[in-house]
N, C-alpha and C positions, 0 to 999 in steps of 0.2 A: 357200631359189623358197618364191615368194608360189604357196598352195593351194588351194582351191578344192572340196569333196569333199559329194555331196551324196547323199543316201539316203534309203532307206524309201516307193521306188517298190512297186509292188506287183499284180498281179490284182486288181479287187474291181466288184463287181456294179452295176449303174446302183442310183442311187440311197443310196453306199455314202458313203466320208469314207477320206481319208489326208491322213497328214502326214510333209510332206518335210523333211527337215533337211540345209541348208546350213554345213559348218565349216569357219571360216576360219583359214589359220595363216599366218604371217610378214609379218602385215599385220596394222596396229591397223583392227582392222574399226569399231569408234567416229566413224572419219574418213570413212569411205566409205561411198560407197548401194550395196544392191543388190539385184537384180530377179532376181527369176524368171522362164524364157525355158520352151515349148516346141516342140516340133517332132514334128508327126503325120507318121504316112506318110504320101511323095510330095506333103507340100508345105512351105513355105517355113516358118521357123522366128520366134517372136510371142513380143514381150513380155504378158506376163500383170498381173506383179505388179511394185513395187519401194518400198523403204522410202528416204527420205533420212536422212541422219549428220546433218544441222541440227538438227534437229526430231524425226525420227520419223515423217514425217509421211507417209502412205503413196497408194498408185495403182492404178488399176484401171483393166486392159480391163472395158469396159461387159458383155461375154458371162462373165467371173467374178468380178466382186461383187455383194456376196452370198453368194455359194458360197464365195469364199476367202476367204481373210485371214492376211496375210503380220505376223511379228514378227522381233524380233530380239531376242537376250539375251548381252548384249556381254561377261559377265562368263566364260562362257560359249564364247563366238566362235564363235557360231550364231542361223544364220537359219533364223528356220520359214516354211512354206509349208503352211496349213490346209484344206484340201479337204474341203469337203462338196458334197450331195447330188451327185455324183457321177453325168453322162453320158458316154457313147460319145464323144461329139463330143472329151470333153478326154483321150482315149485323145491319149499317144506319149511319148517323150523329155524328161524335163525338168531343168533345167542352169537352173544361177544363178554370178552372173555379180558382178562391180563395177566401181565409174566411183567418183571425186574428189565426196564432199560430195552432188552437188544429183541427184538422178531427171528424166529426160528428163521429161516427160508424155507422151510418145508413147509411154517405154520400147521404145526402138529401138534394138535392139543394135549397132548401130552403134557408141554413145555408151560402151559397156564397154567396159574393158581385161581382164580374165585371166576365166577361164572354167571352171566345172567340166566333168566328161563324160559327164555327165545319170544321172539313173535311171531308168527306164521304166515308167509308171503305164499298164496296160492298163483299161479299164473295160469289163467282158463279161456279158452271163449262161452 
């Protein structure tokens, strides 16, 4: 069965960094785009980053661009989200999800098929 498993979430102080991992199984990661999403308490889930399969092109929402970096390591079936300069508003449950080939430019969750169960991130003093 297709699986995506997130890990790396933690409690971190503002200005700190975390590296989230998304481990894929039972599908060929090389042919799928992977998105990262987050859901803050009381808010809707939002797409924040995506990496394509065709050329590893990356896409970011403006509020995380230059702070977050998405990357993939196909040999290890893993996609990463490096998060730097974390802010309290980055708090939420972070999910990864897949879709075929291409990232939607707006990183909308409706276009992604299989989802992980999430890893919580809390940014607080």
